[in-house]
PQR file with spaces between the fields and no chain letter, atoms N, CA, C, O and H, PARSE charges and radii, in Angstrom:
ATOM       1  N    VAL     1     124.641   88.331  233.167 -0.4000 1.5000
ATOM       2  CA   VAL     1     123.547   89.034  232.516 -0.0000 2.0000
ATOM       3  C    VAL     1     123.565   88.677  231.038  0.5500 1.7000
ATOM       4  O    VAL     1     124.583   88.815  230.359 -0.5500 1.4000
ATOM       5  N    MET     2     122.433   88.222  230.560 -0.4000 1.5000
ATOM       6  CA   MET     2     122.300   87.944  229.136 -0.0000 2.0000
ATOM       7  C    MET     2     121.788   89.210  228.451  0.5500 1.7000
ATOM       8  O    MET     2     120.844   89.843  228.924 -0.5500 1.4000
ATOM       9  H    MET     2     121.606   88.111  231.112  0.4000 1.0000
ATOM      10  N    VAL     3     122.403   89.564  227.358 -0.4000 1.5000
ATOM      11  CA   VAL     3     122.026   90.779  226.647 -0.0000 2.0000
ATOM      12  C    VAL     3     120.751   90.517  225.852  0.5500 1.7000
ATOM      13  O    VAL     3     120.691   89.556  225.084 -0.5500 1.4000
ATOM      14  H    VAL     3     123.170   89.049  226.973  0.4000 1.0000
ATOM      15  N    PRO     4     119.734   91.356  226.026 -0.5600 1.5000
ATOM      16  CA   PRO     4     118.486   91.174  225.284  0.2800 2.0000
ATOM      17  C    PRO     4     118.635   91.561  223.819  0.5500 1.7000
ATOM      18  O    PRO     4     119.675   92.066  223.397 -0.5500 1.4000
ATOM      19  N    LEU     5     117.592   91.318  223.064 -0.4000 1.5000
ATOM      20  CA   LEU     5     117.591   91.635  221.640 -0.0000 2.0000
ATOM      21  C    LEU     5     117.885   93.116  221.405  0.5500 1.7000
ATOM      22  O    LEU     5     118.624   93.471  220.487 -0.5500 1.4000
ATOM      23  H    LEU     5     116.747   90.908  223.407  0.4000 1.0000
ATOM      24  N    ASN     6     117.304   93.971  222.236 -0.4000 1.5000
ATOM      25  CA   ASN     6     117.527   95.412  222.107 -0.0000 2.0000
ATOM      26  C    ASN     6     118.737   95.792  222.961  0.5500 1.7000
ATOM      27  O    ASN     6     118.587   96.243  224.097 -0.5500 1.4000
ATOM      28  H    ASN     6     116.704   93.683  222.981  0.4000 1.0000
ATOM      29  N    TYR     7     119.930   95.606  222.408 -0.4000 1.5000
ATOM      30  CA   TYR     7     121.142   95.817  223.194 -0.0000 2.0000
ATOM      31  C    TYR     7     121.379   97.280  223.548  0.5500 1.7000
ATOM      32  O    TYR     7     122.023   97.567  224.557 -0.5500 1.4000
ATOM      33  H    TYR     7     120.051   95.240  221.485  0.4000 1.0000
ATOM      34  N    THR     8     120.872   98.213  222.741 -0.4000 1.5000
ATOM      35  CA   THR     8     121.080   99.629  223.072 -0.0000 2.0000
ATOM      36  C    THR     8     120.315  100.004  224.342  0.5500 1.7000
ATOM      37  O    THR     8     120.803  100.788  225.155 -0.5500 1.4000
ATOM      38  H    THR     8     120.348   97.980  221.922  0.4000 1.0000
ATOM      39  N    GLU     9     119.134   99.451  224.507 -0.4000 1.5000
ATOM      40  CA   GLU     9     118.365   99.685  225.730 -0.0000 2.0000
ATOM      41  C    GLU     9     119.086   99.065  226.924  0.5500 1.7000
ATOM      42  O    GLU     9     119.131   99.657  228.002 -0.5500 1.4000
ATOM      43  H    GLU     9     118.737   98.813  223.846  0.4000 1.0000
ATOM      44  N    PHE    10     119.645   97.881  226.732 -0.4000 1.5000
ATOM      45  CA   PHE    10     120.404   97.214  227.787 -0.0000 2.0000
ATOM      46  C    PHE    10     121.589   98.077  228.216  0.5500 1.7000
ATOM      47  O    PHE    10     121.832   98.250  229.410 -0.5500 1.4000
ATOM      48  H    PHE    10     119.608   97.400  225.856  0.4000 1.0000
ATOM      49  N    ILE    11     122.325   98.618  227.246 -0.4000 1.5000
ATOM      50  CA   ILE    11     123.488   99.454  227.556 -0.0000 2.0000
ATOM      51  C    ILE    11     123.051  100.701  228.324  0.5500 1.7000
ATOM      52  O    ILE    11     123.695  101.088  229.300 -0.5500 1.4000
ATOM      53  H    ILE    11     122.127   98.477  226.276  0.4000 1.0000
ATOM      54  N    ASP    12     121.972  101.322  227.892 -0.4000 1.5000
ATOM      55  CA   ASP    12     121.465  102.507  228.596 -0.0000 2.0000
ATOM      56  C    ASP    12     121.072  102.168  230.032  0.5500 1.7000
ATOM      57  O    ASP    12     121.418  102.894  230.964 -0.5500 1.4000
ATOM      58  H    ASP    12     121.449  101.009  227.100  0.4000 1.0000
ATOM      59  N    ASP    13     120.350  101.062  230.205 -0.4000 1.5000
ATOM      60  CA   ASP    13     119.918  100.649  231.545 -0.0000 2.0000
ATOM      61  C    ASP    13     121.110  100.312  232.432  0.5500 1.7000
ATOM      62  O    ASP    13     121.160  100.719  233.593 -0.5500 1.4000
ATOM      63  H    ASP    13     120.069  100.472  229.448  0.4000 1.0000
ATOM      64  N    LEU    14     122.067   99.570  231.890 -0.4000 1.5000
ATOM      65  CA   LEU    14     123.244   99.191  232.664 -0.0000 2.0000
ATOM      66  C    LEU    14     124.071  100.419  233.038  0.5500 1.7000
ATOM      67  O    LEU    14     124.566  100.520  234.160 -0.5500 1.4000
ATOM      68  H    LEU    14     122.027   99.239  230.947  0.4000 1.0000
ATOM      69  N    THR    15     124.220  101.342  232.104 -0.4000 1.5000
ATOM      70  CA   THR    15     124.950  102.582  232.386 -0.0000 2.0000
ATOM      71  C    THR    15     124.279  103.347  233.522  0.5500 1.7000
ATOM      72  O    THR    15     124.951  103.848  234.423 -0.5500 1.4000
ATOM      73  H    THR    15     123.818  101.260  231.192  0.4000 1.0000
ATOM      74  N    TYR    16     122.966  103.434  233.477 -0.4000 1.5000
ATOM      75  CA   TYR    16     122.223  104.117  234.540 -0.0000 2.0000
ATOM      76  C    TYR    16     122.447  103.428  235.884  0.5500 1.7000
ATOM      77  O    TYR    16     122.693  104.092  236.891 -0.5500 1.4000
ATOM      78  H    TYR    16     122.420  103.027  232.745  0.4000 1.0000
ATOM      79  N    LEU    17     122.363  102.102  235.900 -0.4000 1.5000
ATOM      80  CA   LEU    17     122.526  101.359  237.150 -0.0000 2.0000
ATOM      81  C    LEU    17     123.926  101.518  237.732  0.5500 1.7000
ATOM      82  O    LEU    17     124.084  101.586  238.951 -0.5500 1.4000
ATOM      83  H    LEU    17     122.163  101.563  235.082  0.4000 1.0000
ATOM      84  N    VAL    18     124.932  101.578  236.882 -0.4000 1.5000
ATOM      85  CA   VAL    18     126.305  101.783  237.360 -0.0000 2.0000
ATOM      86  C    VAL    18     126.463  103.207  237.887  0.5500 1.7000
ATOM      87  O    VAL    18     127.010  103.408  238.971 -0.5500 1.4000
ATOM      88  H    VAL    18     124.803  101.524  235.892  0.4000 1.0000
ATOM      89  N    LYS    19     125.992  104.192  237.132 -0.4000 1.5000
ATOM      90  CA   LYS    19     126.131  105.595  237.551 -0.0000 2.0000
ATOM      91  C    LYS    19     125.366  105.893  238.836  0.5500 1.7000
ATOM      92  O    LYS    19     125.782  106.738  239.629 -0.5500 1.4000
ATOM      93  H    LYS    19     125.547  104.028  236.251  0.4000 1.0000
ATOM      94  N    SER    20     124.248  105.198  239.039 -0.4000 1.5000
ATOM      95  CA   SER    20     123.450  105.436  240.247 -0.0000 2.0000
ATOM      96  C    SER    20     123.936  104.612  241.436  0.5500 1.7000
ATOM      97  O    SER    20     123.406  104.736  242.540 -0.5500 1.4000
ATOM      98  H    SER    20     123.911  104.511  238.395  0.4000 1.0000
ATOM      99  N    GLY    21     124.944  103.773  241.210 -0.4000 1.5000
ATOM     100  CA   GLY    21     125.529  103.008  242.308 -0.0000 2.0000
ATOM     101  C    GLY    21     124.830  101.702  242.631  0.5500 1.7000
ATOM     102  O    GLY    21     125.208  101.021  243.584 -0.5500 1.4000
ATOM     103  H    GLY    21     125.375  103.673  240.313  0.4000 1.0000
ATOM     104  N    VAL    22     123.816  101.337  241.855 -0.4000 1.5000
ATOM     105  CA   VAL    22     123.112  100.075  242.089 -0.0000 2.0000
ATOM     106  C    VAL    22     124.025   98.892  241.768  0.5500 1.7000
ATOM     107  O    VAL    22     124.054   97.904  242.501 -0.5500 1.4000
ATOM     108  H    VAL    22     123.509  101.890  241.081  0.4000 1.0000
ATOM     109  N    ILE    23     124.762   99.001  240.677 -0.4000 1.5000
ATOM     110  CA   ILE    23     125.736   97.979  240.284 -0.0000 2.0000
ATOM     111  C    ILE    23     127.119   98.622  240.342  0.5500 1.7000
ATOM     112  O    ILE    23     127.367   99.612  239.654 -0.5500 1.4000
ATOM     113  H    ILE    23     124.738   99.804  240.081  0.4000 1.0000
ATOM     114  N    PRO    24     128.026   98.068  241.156 -0.5600 1.5000
ATOM     115  CA   PRO    24     129.372   98.659  241.228  0.2800 2.0000
ATOM     116  C    PRO    24     130.175   98.389  239.956  0.5500 1.7000
ATOM     117  O    PRO    24     130.036   97.333  239.338 -0.5500 1.4000
ATOM     118  N    MET    25     131.003   99.336  239.576 -0.4000 1.5000
ATOM     119  CA   MET    25     131.848   99.185  238.391 -0.0000 2.0000
ATOM     120  C    MET    25     132.763   97.976  238.549  0.5500 1.7000
ATOM     121  O    MET    25     133.136   97.352  237.555 -0.5500 1.4000
ATOM     122  H    MET    25     131.116  100.194  240.078  0.4000 1.0000
ATOM     123  N    SER    26     133.123   97.642  239.763 -0.4000 1.5000
ATOM     124  CA   SER    26     133.971   96.468  239.994 -0.0000 2.0000
ATOM     125  C    SER    26     133.276   95.191  239.534  0.5500 1.7000
ATOM     126  O    SER    26     133.939   94.242  239.118 -0.5500 1.4000
ATOM     127  H    SER    26     132.820   98.149  240.570  0.4000 1.0000
ATOM     128  N    ARG    27     131.945   95.159  239.605 -0.4000 1.5000
ATOM     129  CA   ARG    27     131.186   93.989  239.130 -0.0000 2.0000
ATOM     130  C    ARG    27     131.270   93.888  237.613  0.5500 1.7000
ATOM     131  O    ARG    27     131.394   92.789  237.072 -0.5500 1.4000
ATOM     132  H    ARG    27     131.406   95.930  239.943  0.4000 1.0000
ATOM     133  N    ILE    28     131.204   95.019  236.924 -0.4000 1.5000
ATOM     134  CA   ILE    28     131.333   95.042  235.465 -0.0000 2.0000
ATOM     135  C    ILE    28     132.738   94.598  235.077  0.5500 1.7000
ATOM     136  O    ILE    28     132.912   93.787  234.168 -0.5500 1.4000
ATOM     137  H    ILE    28     131.103   95.912  237.364  0.4000 1.0000
ATOM     138  N    ASP    29     133.745   95.138  235.775 -0.4000 1.5000
ATOM     139  CA   ASP    29     135.138   94.765  235.501 -0.0000 2.0000
ATOM     140  C    ASP    29     135.347   93.265  235.668  0.5500 1.7000
ATOM     141  O    ASP    29     136.024   92.636  234.854 -0.5500 1.4000
ATOM     142  H    ASP    29     133.604   95.798  236.513  0.4000 1.0000
ATOM     143  N    ASP    30     134.769   92.692  236.721 -0.4000 1.5000
ATOM     144  CA   ASP    30     134.908   91.257  236.968 -0.0000 2.0000
ATOM     145  C    ASP    30     134.274   90.442  235.843  0.5500 1.7000
ATOM     146  O    ASP    30     134.860   89.468  235.372 -0.5500 1.4000
ATOM     147  H    ASP    30     134.220   93.204  237.382  0.4000 1.0000
ATOM     148  N    ALA    31     133.080   90.841  235.416 -0.4000 1.5000
ATOM     149  CA   ALA    31     132.386   90.115  234.344 -0.0000 2.0000
ATOM     150  C    ALA    31     133.176   90.177  233.040  0.5500 1.7000
ATOM     151  O    ALA    31     133.316   89.168  232.349 -0.5500 1.4000
ATOM     152  H    ALA    31     132.604   91.632  235.799  0.4000 1.0000
ATOM     153  N    VAL    32     133.688   91.353  232.706 -0.4000 1.5000
ATOM     154  CA   VAL    32     134.466   91.513  231.473 -0.0000 2.0000
ATOM     155  C    VAL    32     135.741   90.687  231.541  0.5500 1.7000
ATOM     156  O    VAL    32     136.129   90.048  230.563 -0.5500 1.4000
ATOM     157  H    VAL    32     133.574   92.172  233.268  0.4000 1.0000
ATOM     158  N    ARG    33     136.390   90.701  232.700 -0.4000 1.5000
ATOM     159  CA   ARG    33     137.624   89.923  232.880 -0.0000 2.0000
ATOM     160  C    ARG    33     137.364   88.428  232.644  0.5500 1.7000
ATOM     161  O    ARG    33     138.148   87.760  231.970 -0.5500 1.4000
ATOM     162  H    ARG    33     136.075   91.220  233.495  0.4000 1.0000
ATOM     163  N    ARG    34     136.266   87.910  233.196 -0.4000 1.5000
ATOM     164  CA   ARG    34     135.939   86.489  233.024 -0.0000 2.0000
ATOM     165  C    ARG    34     135.602   86.157  231.575  0.5500 1.7000
ATOM     166  O    ARG    34     136.025   85.120  231.064 -0.5500 1.4000
ATOM     167  H    ARG    34     135.628   88.453  233.743  0.4000 1.0000
ATOM     168  N    ILE    35     134.849   87.023  230.914 -0.4000 1.5000
ATOM     169  CA   ILE    35     134.492   86.798  229.509 -0.0000 2.0000
ATOM     170  C    ILE    35     135.732   86.792  228.630  0.5500 1.7000
ATOM     171  O    ILE    35     135.898   85.908  227.789 -0.5500 1.4000
ATOM     172  H    ILE    35     134.506   87.865  231.330  0.4000 1.0000
ATOM     173  N    LEU    36     136.606   87.780  228.823 -0.4000 1.5000
ATOM     174  CA   LEU    36     137.822   87.855  228.006 -0.0000 2.0000
ATOM     175  C    LEU    36     138.757   86.679  228.272  0.5500 1.7000
ATOM     176  O    LEU    36     139.405   86.182  227.350 -0.5500 1.4000
ATOM     177  H    LEU    36     136.471   88.498  229.506  0.4000 1.0000
ATOM     178  N    ARG    37     138.829   86.229  229.525 -0.4000 1.5000
ATOM     179  CA   ARG    37     139.679   85.077  229.849 -0.0000 2.0000
ATOM     180  C    ARG    37     139.226   83.846  229.060  0.5500 1.7000
ATOM     181  O    ARG    37     140.053   83.125  228.503 -0.5500 1.4000
ATOM     182  H    ARG    37     138.302   86.632  230.274  0.4000 1.0000
ATOM     183  N    VAL    38     137.928   83.609  229.014 -0.4000 1.5000
ATOM     184  CA   VAL    38     137.403   82.459  228.273 -0.0000 2.0000
ATOM     185  C    VAL    38     137.680   82.613  226.779  0.5500 1.7000
ATOM     186  O    VAL    38     138.077   81.651  226.121 -0.5500 1.4000
ATOM     187  H    VAL    38     137.255   84.195  229.466  0.4000 1.0000
ATOM     188  N    LYS    39     137.476   83.804  226.244 -0.4000 1.5000
ATOM     189  CA   LYS    39     137.710   84.023  224.815 -0.0000 2.0000
ATOM     190  C    LYS    39     139.177   83.821  224.452  0.5500 1.7000
ATOM     191  O    LYS    39     139.481   83.240  223.410 -0.5500 1.4000
ATOM     192  H    LYS    39     137.153   84.585  226.779  0.4000 1.0000
ATOM     193  N    PHE    40     140.098   84.299  225.308 -0.4000 1.5000
ATOM     194  CA   PHE    40     141.523   84.082  225.052 -0.0000 2.0000
ATOM     195  C    PHE    40     141.857   82.597  225.149  0.5500 1.7000
ATOM     196  O    PHE    40     142.608   82.075  224.326 -0.5500 1.4000
ATOM     197  H    PHE    40     139.851   84.771  226.154  0.4000 1.0000
ATOM     198  N    THR    41     141.298   81.911  226.156 -0.4000 1.5000
ATOM     199  CA   THR    41     141.546   80.478  226.330 -0.0000 2.0000
ATOM     200  C    THR    41     141.056   79.680  225.128  0.5500 1.7000
ATOM     201  O    THR    41     141.695   78.712  224.717 -0.5500 1.4000
ATOM     202  H    THR    41     140.688   82.335  226.825  0.4000 1.0000
ATOM     203  N    MET    42     139.923   80.086  224.570 -0.4000 1.5000
ATOM     204  CA   MET    42     139.341   79.390  223.420 -0.0000 2.0000
ATOM     205  C    MET    42     140.007   79.787  222.100  0.5500 1.7000
ATOM     206  O    MET    42     139.694   79.212  221.057 -0.5500 1.4000
ATOM     207  H    MET    42     139.404   80.872  224.905  0.4000 1.0000
ATOM     208  N    GLY    43     140.914   80.754  222.132 -0.4000 1.5000
ATOM     209  CA   GLY    43     141.608   81.175  220.921 -0.0000 2.0000
ATOM     210  C    GLY    43     140.778   82.036  219.993  0.5500 1.7000
ATOM     211  O    GLY    43     141.068   82.121  218.799 -0.5500 1.4000
ATOM     212  H    GLY    43     141.168   81.221  222.979  0.4000 1.0000
ATOM     213  N    LEU    44     139.754   82.672  220.522 -0.4000 1.5000
ATOM     214  CA   LEU    44     138.861   83.450  219.661 -0.0000 2.0000
ATOM     215  C    LEU    44     139.489   84.722  219.121  0.5500 1.7000
ATOM     216  O    LEU    44     138.956   85.325  218.190 -0.5500 1.4000
ATOM     217  H    LEU    44     139.518   82.602  221.491  0.4000 1.0000
ATOM     218  N    PHE    45     140.605   85.141  219.684 -0.4000 1.5000
ATOM     219  CA   PHE    45     141.265   86.334  219.169 -0.0000 2.0000
ATOM     220  C    PHE    45     142.303   85.977  218.113  0.5500 1.7000
ATOM     221  O    PHE    45     142.696   86.832  217.319 -0.5500 1.4000
ATOM     222  H    PHE    45     141.039   84.651  220.441  0.4000 1.0000
ATOM     223  N    GLU    46     142.750   84.726  218.094 -0.4000 1.5000
ATOM     224  CA   GLU    46     143.695   84.285  217.067 -0.0000 2.0000
ATOM     225  C    GLU    46     142.966   83.913  215.777  0.5500 1.7000
ATOM     226  O    GLU    46     143.466   84.169  214.682 -0.5500 1.4000
ATOM     227  H    GLU    46     142.430   84.031  218.739  0.4000 1.0000
ATOM     228  N    ASN    47     141.787   83.311  215.909 -0.4000 1.5000
ATOM     229  CA   ASN    47     141.004   82.887  214.746 -0.0000 2.0000
ATOM     230  C    ASN    47     139.536   83.231  215.015  0.5500 1.7000
ATOM     231  O    ASN    47     138.751   82.348  215.361 -0.5500 1.4000
ATOM     232  H    ASN    47     141.381   83.103  216.799  0.4000 1.0000
ATOM     233  N    PRO    48     139.160   84.500  214.861 -0.5600 1.5000
ATOM     234  CA   PRO    48     137.833   84.940  215.276  0.2800 2.0000
ATOM     235  C    PRO    48     136.686   84.571  214.334  0.5500 1.7000
ATOM     236  O    PRO    48     135.524   84.812  214.661 -0.5500 1.4000
ATOM     237  N    PHE    49     136.990   83.996  213.180 -0.4000 1.5000
ATOM     238  CA   PHE    49     135.939   83.724  212.206 -0.0000 2.0000
ATOM     239  C    PHE    49     135.459   82.279  212.290  0.5500 1.7000
ATOM     240  O    PHE    49     136.238   81.366  212.562 -0.5500 1.4000
ATOM     241  H    PHE    49     137.933   83.801  212.914  0.4000 1.0000
ATOM     242  N    ALA    50     134.184   82.092  212.055 -0.4000 1.5000
ATOM     243  CA   ALA    50     133.577   80.765  212.100 -0.0000 2.0000
ATOM     244  C    ALA    50     134.022   79.925  210.909  0.5500 1.7000
ATOM     245  O    ALA    50     134.381   80.449  209.855 -0.5500 1.4000
ATOM     246  H    ALA    50     133.552   82.834  211.835  0.4000 1.0000
ATOM     247  N    ASP    51     133.991   78.606  211.104 -0.4000 1.5000
ATOM     248  CA   ASP    51     134.303   77.662  210.032 -0.0000 2.0000
ATOM     249  C    ASP    51     132.998   77.337  209.310  0.5500 1.7000
ATOM     250  O    ASP    51     132.251   76.456  209.735 -0.5500 1.4000
ATOM     251  H    ASP    51     133.699   78.181  211.960  0.4000 1.0000
ATOM     252  N    TYR    52     132.730   78.045  208.226 -0.4000 1.5000
ATOM     253  CA   TYR    52     131.466   77.885  207.512 -0.0000 2.0000
ATOM     254  C    TYR    52     131.364   76.571  206.746  0.5500 1.7000
ATOM     255  O    TYR    52     130.294   76.247  206.232 -0.5500 1.4000
ATOM     256  H    TYR    52     133.336   78.761  207.881  0.4000 1.0000
ATOM     257  N    SER    53     132.445   75.813  206.658 -0.4000 1.5000
ATOM     258  CA   SER    53     132.374   74.519  205.976 -0.0000 2.0000
ATOM     259  C    SER    53     131.519   73.532  206.768  0.5500 1.7000
ATOM     260  O    SER    53     131.081   72.519  206.223 -0.5500 1.4000
ATOM     261  H    SER    53     133.315   76.076  207.075  0.4000 1.0000
ATOM     262  N    LEU    54     131.278   73.817  208.041 -0.4000 1.5000
ATOM     263  CA   LEU    54     130.486   72.917  208.885 -0.0000 2.0000
ATOM     264  C    LEU    54     129.036   73.378  209.039  0.5500 1.7000
ATOM     265  O    LEU    54     128.287   72.790  209.818 -0.5500 1.4000
ATOM     266  H    LEU    54     131.634   74.640  208.484  0.4000 1.0000
ATOM     267  N    VAL    55     128.632   74.408  208.317 -0.4000 1.5000
ATOM     268  CA   VAL    55     127.310   74.994  208.502 -0.0000 2.0000
ATOM     269  C    VAL    55     126.178   73.995  208.249  0.5500 1.7000
ATOM     270  O    VAL    55     125.146   74.074  208.916 -0.5500 1.4000
ATOM     271  H    VAL    55     129.240   74.886  207.683  0.4000 1.0000
ATOM     272  N    ASN    56     126.335   73.073  207.324 -0.4000 1.5000
ATOM     273  CA   ASN    56     125.276   72.105  207.029 -0.0000 2.0000
ATOM     274  C    ASN    56     125.129   71.045  208.110  0.5500 1.7000
ATOM     275  O    ASN    56     124.133   70.323  208.138 -0.5500 1.4000
ATOM     276  H    ASN    56     127.173   73.008  206.783  0.4000 1.0000
ATOM     277  N    GLU    57     126.106   70.945  208.996 -0.4000 1.5000
ATOM     278  CA   GLU    57     126.031   69.972  210.082 -0.0000 2.0000
ATOM     279  C    GLU    57     125.306   70.523  211.308  0.5500 1.7000
ATOM     280  O    GLU    57     124.909   69.756  212.185 -0.5500 1.4000
ATOM     281  H    GLU    57     126.915   71.532  208.974  0.4000 1.0000
ATOM     282  N    LEU    58     125.130   71.830  211.379 -0.4000 1.5000
ATOM     283  CA   LEU    58     124.439   72.431  212.514 -0.0000 2.0000
ATOM     284  C    LEU    58     122.997   71.950  212.568  0.5500 1.7000
ATOM     285  O    LEU    58     122.272   72.028  211.576 -0.5500 1.4000
ATOM     286  H    LEU    58     125.453   72.454  210.667  0.4000 1.0000
ATOM     287  N    GLY    59     122.591   71.461  213.710 -0.4000 1.5000
ATOM     288  CA   GLY    59     121.226   71.009  213.888 -0.0000 2.0000
ATOM     289  C    GLY    59     120.881   69.751  213.128  0.5500 1.7000
ATOM     290  O    GLY    59     119.700   69.444  212.962 -0.5500 1.4000
ATOM     291  H    GLY    59     123.180   71.398  214.515  0.4000 1.0000
ATOM     292  N    SER    60     121.873   69.009  212.658 -0.4000 1.5000
ATOM     293  CA   SER    60     121.595   67.825  211.844 -0.0000 2.0000
ATOM     294  C    SER    60     121.400   66.563  212.671  0.5500 1.7000
ATOM     295  O    SER    60     121.012   65.525  212.135 -0.5500 1.4000
ATOM     296  H    SER    60     122.832   69.258  212.793  0.4000 1.0000
ATOM     297  N    GLN    61     121.661   66.640  213.961 -0.4000 1.5000
ATOM     298  CA   GLN    61     121.514   65.429  214.795 -0.0000 2.0000
ATOM     299  C    GLN    61     120.477   65.627  215.867  0.5500 1.7000
ATOM     300  O    GLN    61     120.224   64.716  216.656 -0.5500 1.4000
ATOM     301  H    GLN    61     121.976   67.483  214.396  0.4000 1.0000
């Protein structure tokens, strides 16, 4: 699930869907587990800040 621009509405909708049993909590747990695994693998918790020295290269090619 991609989070829309209005993330508070997304959270409210997702909370409702979980509480009403449409989406099982186990599905949320699985998604979070996969996201965190990738972030740990990429080292995003050791160095969470972007390298702004490369900002001028973004979109340059």
